[in-house]
C-alpha positions in Angstrom: -0.8 7.4 -33.6 -0.1 7.4 -29.9 -2.0 6.1 -26.9 -3.9 9.4 -26.5 -5.1 9.1 -30.1 -6.2 5.6 -29.5 -8.2 6.7 -26.5 -10.4 8.8 -28.8 -11.2 6.0 -31.2 -14.6 4.4 -31.3 -14.1 0.9 -32.8 -17.4 -0.7 -32.0 -17.6 -4.1 -33.7 -14.1 -3.7 -35.1 -12.6 -4.0 -31.6 -11.8 -7.8 -31.7 -10.2 -7.4 -35.2 -8.0 -4.5 -34.1 -7.1 -6.4 -30.9 -5.8 -9.3 -33.0 -3.9 -6.9 -35.3 -2.4 -5.3 -32.2 -1.2 -8.7 -30.9 0.3 -9.6 -34.2 2.0 -6.2 -34.7 3.7 -6.4 -31.3 6.0 -9.1 -32.8 7.8 -6.6 -35.0 10.8 -4.7 -33.5 9.7 -1.3 -34.8 6.3 -1.6 -33.2 7.8 -2.8 -30.0 10.1 0.2 -29.9 7.3 2.6 -30.5 5.3 0.9 -27.7 8.2 1.2 -25.3 8.5 4.9 -26.0 4.7 5.4 -25.5 4.8 3.4 -22.3 7.9 4.9 -20.8 6.3 8.0 -19.0 3.5 5.9 -17.7 5.8 3.2 -16.4 7.9 5.9 -14.7 4.9 6.9 -12.7 4.0 3.4 -11.9 7.6 2.5 -10.8 7.8 5.5 -8.5 4.6 4.4 -6.8 5.6 0.7 -6.6 9.3 1.2 -5.5 9.4 4.1 -3.0 12.3 2.4 -1.1 14.6 2.1 -4.1 18.2 3.1 -3.1 16.9 3.9 0.4 17.1 0.5 2.0 19.4 -2.6 1.6 18.3 -4.9 -1.2 18.9 -8.6 -1.4 19.0 -10.0 -4.9 20.7 -13.1 -3.5 21.1 -14.6 -0.1 23.6 -12.7 2.1 26.7 -14.7 2.8 26.2 -14.3 6.5 22.8 -14.0 8.0 21.7 -10.5 9.1 21.3 -10.1 12.8 17.7 -10.7 13.9 17.6 -7.3 15.7 18.6 -5.6 12.5 16.0 -7.5 10.5 13.3 -6.6 13.0 14.4 -2.9 13.0 14.0 -2.7 9.3 10.6 -4.3 9.4 9.5 -1.8 12.0 10.9 1.1 10.1 9.1 0.3 6.9 5.9 -0.6 8.8 6.0 2.8 10.6 6.3 4.6 7.2 3.3 2.7 5.7 1.0 2.6 8.7 0.3 6.3 9.2 -2.1 6.7 6.2 -4.4 3.8 7.2 -4.1 4.6 10.9 -5.3 8.2 10.3 -8.2 7.1 8.1 -6.8 8.1 4.7 -7.4 4.7 3.0 -10.5 3.3 1.3 -11.1 -0.2 2.6 -7.8 -2.2 3.0 -7.7 -2.0 6.9 -11.2 -2.4 8.2 -10.7 -2.2 12.0 -7.2 -1.0 12.8 -7.6 -0.3 16.5 -4.2 -1.0 18.2 -5.6 -3.1 20.9 -7.5 -5.3 18.4 -4.4 -5.7 16.3 -2.3 -6.7 19.3 -5.0 -9.2 20.3 -5.0 -10.8 16.8 -1.2 -10.8 16.7 -1.1 -12.7 20.0 -3.6 -15.2 18.8 -1.5 -15.7 15.7 1.7 -16.1 17.7 0.2 -18.7 20.0 -0.8 -20.9 16.9 1.9 -19.9 14.5 3.1 -23.5 13.9 -0.3 -25.0 13.2 -1.4 -26.4 9.8 -4.9 -27.5 9.1 -3.6 -30.1 6.6 -2.5 -32.1 9.6 -5.9 -32.2 11.4 -4.7 -35.1 13.5 -1.9 -32.9 15.0 -4.0 -29.7 15.3 -7.6 -30.6 15.8 -8.0 -27.2 17.5 -7.8 -25.6 14.0 -10.6 -27.8 12.8 -12.7 -26.7 15.7 -12.0 -23.0 15.0 -12.8 -23.4 11.3 -16.0 -25.3 11.8 -17.2 -22.6 14.2 -16.2 -19.8 11.9 -18.3 -21.4 9.1 -21.2 -22.0 11.4 -21.2 -18.5 12.9 -21.0 -17.0 9.4 -23.8 -19.3 8.1 -26.1 -18.4 10.9 -25.5 -14.7 10.4 -26.4 -15.2 6.8 -29.8 -16.9 7.3 -28.9 -20.6 7.6 -31.2 -21.0 10.6 -34.1 -19.7 8.6 -33.3 -21.5 5.3 -36.1 -24.0 4.7 -34.9 -27.5 3.7 -31.2 -26.5 3.8 -28.1 -27.8 5.5 -25.9 -24.8 5.0 -22.2 -25.7 5.2 -18.9 -24.4 3.9 -15.2 -24.0 4.4 -12.7 -21.3 5.3 -10.7 -19.9 2.4 -7.8 -17.6 2.0 -9.8 -14.6 0.8 -12.8 -13.6 -1.3 -11.2 -14.6 -4.6 -10.5 -18.2 -3.4 -14.1 -18.4 -2.0 -15.4 -17.4 -5.4 -13.1 -19.7 -7.3 -14.0 -22.7 -5.2 -17.7 -22.1 -5.6 -17.4 -21.7 -9.4 -15.3 -24.8 -9.8 -17.9 -26.7 -7.7 -20.7 -25.6 -10.0 -18.7 -26.5 -13.1 -17.9 -30.0 -11.9 -21.5 -30.6 -10.6 -22.9 -29.5 -14.0 -20.5 -31.8 -15.9 -21.3 -34.8 -13.7 -25.1 -34.4 -13.3 -26.1 -32.7 -16.5 -23.3 -33.5 -18.9 -22.5 -29.9 -19.5 -19.1 -29.6 -21.2 -19.3 -26.0 -22.3 -20.2 -24.3 -19.1 -21.4 -20.7 -18.9 -21.5 -18.3 -15.9 -23.9 -15.4 -16.0 -22.8 -12.3 -14.0 -23.5 -8.6 -14.0 -20.8 -6.3 -15.4 -20.2 -5.1 -11.9 -19.4 -8.5 -10.5 -16.0 -8.9 -8.9 -13.1 -9.7 -11.2 -12.7 -13.0 -9.3 -15.5 -14.4 -11.4 -13.6 -13.5 -14.6 -10.5 -15.2 -13.0 -12.6 -18.3 -12.3 -13.8 -18.4 -15.9 -10.3 -18.1 -17.2 -8.9 -20.7 -14.8 -11.7 -23.3 -15.2 -12.6 -23.0 -18.9 -16.0 -21.4 -18.2 -17.5 -18.9 -20.7 -18.3 -15.7 -18.8 -21.6 -14.1 -19.9 -21.8 -10.5 -18.7 -25.2 -8.8 -18.4 -25.7 -5.0 -18.1 -26.7 -3.1 -15.0 -29.5 -0.5 -14.9 -29.2 3.2 -14.2 -29.2 2.3 -10.5 -26.1 0.2 -11.1 -28.0 -3.0 -10.1 -28.1 -6.1 -12.3 -30.7 -6.1 -15.0 -33.1 -9.0 -14.3 -34.6 -9.1 -17.8 -31.2 -9.2 -19.4 -30.1 -11.9 -17.0 -33.2 -14.0 -17.9 -32.3 -13.7 -21.6 -28.7 -14.6 -21.0 -29.5 -18.0 -19.3 -29.1 -21.0 -21.6 -29.0 -24.8 -21.2 -25.2 -24.5 -20.5 -25.6 -22.0 -17.6 -24.1 -23.5 -14.4 -24.6 -20.5 -12.1 -26.0 -17.0 -12.0 -24.3 -14.4 -9.8 -25.4 -11.3 -7.8 -23.5 -9.0 -5.5 -24.4 -7.8 -2.0 -22.9 -5.3 -2.2 -21.0 -4.7 -5.5 -17.4 -3.7 -5.1 -17.6 -0.7 -7.5 -20.8 1.1 -6.4 -21.8 -0.5 -3.1 -25.3 -1.5 -4.1 -27.2 -4.7 -3.6 -28.3 -6.5 -6.8 -31.9 -7.7 -7.0 -30.9 -11.0 -5.4 -34.4 -12.3 -4.8 -35.5 -11.9 -8.5 -32.1 -13.2 -9.9 -32.1 -16.2 -7.6 -35.6 -17.1 -8.5 -34.6 -17.1 -12.2 -31.9 -19.6 -11.4 -34.1 -21.8 -9.1 -36.8 -22.1 -11.7 -34.2 -23.3 -14.2 -32.6 -25.7 -11.8 -29.2 -24.0 -11.7 -27.1 -22.5 -9.0 -27.1 -19.0 -7.7 -24.2 -17.4 -5.9 -24.5 -14.3 -3.7 -21.1 -12.6 -3.5 -21.3 -11.0 -0.1 -17.5 -10.7 0.3 -17.8 -7.0 0.9 -21.3 -6.8 2.5 -21.7 -10.1 4.3 -20.6 -8.7 7.7 -22.4 -5.4 7.4 -25.8 -6.1 5.8 -27.2 -8.5 8.5 -26.5 -5.9 11.2 -27.7 -3.0 9.1 -31.0 -4.9 8.7 -31.3 -5.4 12.5 -30.5 -1.6 12.9 -33.6 -0.8 10.8 -32.1 -0.1 7.4 -34.0 -1.3 4.4 -31.9 -4.1 3.1 -33.3 -6.2 0.3 -33.1 -10.0 0.9 -29.9 -11.5 -0.2 -29.0 -14.6 1.8 -30.0 -18.2 2.4 -33.5 -17.2 3.5 -34.1 -17.0 -0.3 -34.7 -20.6 -1.6 -32.8 -19.9 -4.8 -29.5 -18.9 -3.2 -27.3 -22.0 -3.3 -24.0 -20.5 -2.3 -22.4 -17.4 -0.8 -19.0 -15.9 -0.1 -18.3 -13.5 2.8 -15.0 -12.1 3.8 -14.1 -12.4 7.5 -10.9 -10.4 6.8 -12.9 -7.3 5.8 -15.8 -6.3 8.0 -15.4 -9.5 10.0 -12.3 -7.7 11.4 -10.1 -10.8 11.2 -6.4 -10.7 10.1 -5.9 -10.7 6.3 -6.1 -14.1 4.7 -9.5 -15.5 5.6 -12.9 -15.8 4.0 -15.9 -18.1 4.1 -17.5 -19.9 1.2 -21.0 -21.4 2.0 -23.2 -23.9 0.3 -26.9 -24.6 0.7 -26.2 -28.4 1.1 -23.4 -30.9 1.6 -23.6 -32.3 -1.9 -22.5 -29.1 -3.5 -19.6 -28.7 -1.1 -18.4 -32.1 -1.9 -17.6 -30.9 -5.4 -15.1 -28.5 -3.9 -13.1 -31.1 -2.1 -9.9 -32.6 -3.5 -9.1 -36.2 -2.6 -6.9 -38.9 -4.0 -6.7 -42.5 -2.9 -4.0 -44.0 -5.1 -1.0 -41.7 -4.5 2.1 -43.6 -3.4 2.4 -40.9 -0.7 -0.7 -42.1 1.0 -4.3 -40.8 1.2 -4.3 -37.1 0.3 -7.3 -34.7 0.7 -7.8 -31.0 1.2 -11.0 -28.9 1.3 -9.6 -25.9 -0.7 -6.9 -25.2 -3.3 -4.1 -25.0 -0.8 -2.5 -28.0 0.9 -0.6 -26.6 3.8 -2.3 -23.6 5.2 -1.6 -21.2 8.1 -3.8 -22.4 10.9 -2.9 -19.3 12.9 -5.0 -17.2 10.5 -8.0 -19.3 11.2 -7.3 -19.1 14.9 -7.0 -15.3 14.8 -10.2 -15.1 12.7 -12.1 -17.2 15.3 -10.7 -15.0 18.1 -11.9 -11.9 16.3 -15.4 -13.2 15.8 -16.0 -14.5 19.3 -14.4 -11.5 21.0 -16.5 -9.0 19.0 -19.8 -10.8 19.2 -23.2 -9.7 17.8 -23.3 -6.5 19.8 -19.8 -5.5 18.7 -20.6 -6.1 15.0 -23.8 -4.1 15.5 -22.0 -1.2 17.1 -19.3 -1.2 14.4 -22.0 -1.3 11.6 -23.9 1.6 13.2 -20.8 3.8 13.2 -19.9 2.9 9.6 -23.3 3.5 8.2 -23.7 6.8 10.1 -20.3 8.0 8.7 -21.2 6.7 5.3 -24.4 8.8 5.3 -22.4 11.9 6.4 -19.8 11.4 3.5 -22.6 10.7 1.0 -24.4 13.9 2.0 -21.2 15.8 1.7 -20.5 14.5 -1.8 -24.0 15.3 -2.9 -23.6 18.9 -1.7 -20.8 19.4 -4.2 -22.5 20.5 -7.5 -19.8 19.1 -9.8 -20.0 15.6 -8.3 -22.8 13.0 -8.3 -23.1 9.8 -6.2 -23.6 6.6 -8.3 -26.5 4.4 -7.2 -28.0 4.3 -3.7 -25.1 3.1 -1.5 -24.8 3.0 2.3 -21.1 2.8 3.0 -19.2 2.0 -0.3 -19.8 5.4 -2.0 -18.9 5.9 -5.6 -18.8 9.4 -7.2 -18.5 10.6 -10.8 -18.7 13.9 -12.6 -20.2 15.2 -15.8 -18.1 18.4 -15.7 -14.6 17.3 -14.4 -12.0 14.7 -15.1 -12.7 12.6 -11.9 -9.3 11.0 -12.2 -7.7 14.5 -11.7 -9.8 14.8 -8.6 -8.4 11.4 -7.6 -4.8 12.6 -8.2 -5.3 15.7 -6.0 -6.8 13.5 -3.3 -3.7 11.2 -3.6 -1.4 14.2 -3.1 -3.4 15.0 0.1 -2.5 11.4 1.3 -5.9 9.8 0.5 -5.8 6.3 -1.1 -9.1 5.9 -3.0 -10.2 3.4 -5.6 -10.4 4.5 -9.3 -13.3 2.9 -11.2 -14.3 2.5 -14.8 -17.5 2.3 -16.9 -18.4 4.9 -15.9 -15.3 6.8 -14.8 -15.6 7.3 -11.1 -13.9 7.0 -7.7 -15.1 5.3 -4.5 -14.4 5.3 -0.8 -15.2 2.1 1.2 -15.9 3.5 4.7 -14.3 1.5 7.5 -14.0 2.0 11.3 -10.9 4.1 10.6 -13.2 6.7 9.0 -15.5 6.8 11.9 -12.8 8.3 14.1 -13.4 12.0 15.1 -12.8 14.5 12.3 -11.9 12.0 9.5 -15.1 12.4 7.5 -14.9 16.1 7.8 -11.3 16.1 6.6 -12.2 13.9 3.7 -14.9 16.3 2.5 -12.8 19.4 3.0 -10.0 17.8 0.8 -12.6 16.7 -1.7 -14.0 20.2 -2.1 -10.4 21.5 -2.5 -9.8 18.8 -5.1 -12.8 19.8 -7.1 -11.8 23.5 -7.0 -8.3 22.7 -8.0 -9.4 20.5 -10.9 -11.7 23.3 -12.2 -8.7 25.6 -12.5 -6.1 23.0 -13.5 -8.1 20.5 -15.6 -5.1 19.2 -17.6 -2.4 19.1 -15.1 0.6 17.0 -16.1 1.7 13.8 -14.2 -0.1 11.7 -11.7 -2.1 8.5 -12.4 -5.0 10.2 -14.2 -3.6 9.3 -17.6 -3.4 5.6 -16.7 -6.9 5.5 -15.4 -8.1 7.5 -18.3 -6.5 5.2 -20.8 -7.9 2.1 -19.1 -11.4 3.7 -19.3 -11.2 4.8 -22.9 -8.7 2.9 -25.0 -10.6 0.5 -27.1 -7.8 -2.1 -27.6 -7.9 -4.1 -24.4 -4.4 -5.4 -25.0 -2.8 -2.0 -24.5 -4.1 -1.8 -21.0 -3.4 -5.4 -20.1 0.2 -4.9 -21.4 0.5 -2.1 -18.8 -0.8 -4.3 -16.1 1.6 -7.0 -17.0 4.5 -4.5 -16.9 3.3 -3.2 -13.5 3.3 -6.7 -12.1 6.8 -7.2 -13.5 7.9 -4.0 -11.7 6.6 -5.3 -8.4 9.1 -8.2 -8.6 12.1 -6.0 -9.5 14.8 -5.8 -6.9 
């Protein structure tokens, strides 16, 4: 039996047993050899994608005996950057680069250069960074309803990205529940569409992840969530918007469930936090999702996405100081002196916080409003174009993160064709689908039209060549259909290994 055969199996309740047998069988040489043979063609495709510079540039497996001249080092950096920049500059990339205007990038780079030696760990040396971070948190909190949150003292910290923001919040809930309620077997209730960072938090911090289904609109199921809450639940999660389908979960109903049970509720607004408030002001119907709801006790919002800061910043917010205190690390009996830090890292690049602050204050409310207007108008144009293609269907009711699937075509073959046309889109699972996260790059003249023209061509090509060899479609297809999870995670491990090959 090969991987394609496995993909057709329907194991149902036998899946955990088969997964254990698979892990045991991998120990035997014959099984490992067979797996290597099965993986080989897939790994070839992954390696080509991950290592495009193999044998084209100088590689350094060890330090060069003599240092390379700085001009030569900078020349190589520029050469590789030029090769990689064209796709996102021309609007071919879903998400990833959210602003991309050359003047804005130059401004952020200058802010970074001015503060490149700063480190928030040494707040006595660089109190300016503490000023920037406090203002980043306050500006974000007020954007997300802090000023209208009854009985709240909304606070937070700057983190390195959405994943760290989520991990910090989940650790805080775990530790608070252990201290105040004696919960030693904590559970976290999330919709199946919640970001993978919640799964990571559960793995890292010994929390049981309880996943609840979403409805046909791809929003979290409130009734199923209510049934999933137990005496060990430390937090319930909702997305605004969800990464896969760009929809807002029923945050008001979900947070009320949590509030009535006296447990935490986290709104993951990493993707939508810097769009939804402005969309609401522009007149779009946005369901409530922020601290104006009494049940929302924490939020995450990524400044390095639609906040248009440089990569490496996010904000985690709490309804009150007490919950934030569970996030802090502090030790008073270390021989090295008093040690404390607000997040997981010790030393951090203060320059990223300075550049984030610079982005936010230079853009201002009107700038964010104007950017949101452009993005939502372009999102509507792209959504309408997708809906006009009979073979495709839009999933849910999104505004700017637009997922599409098909009941007639292999959507991953459509994705492969789009990749050959230079588009970098996101493949999704359960159901098989693809999405585009619209950014300011897509609002440039002619980009949306080019996307839709290429998408129509991709559909027509897939209709005539439904089983074309090569590409990443087999990998996405296997991840969607193979019932033994270990097979897919093996591939992911191997891919990560490839990334570190010299």
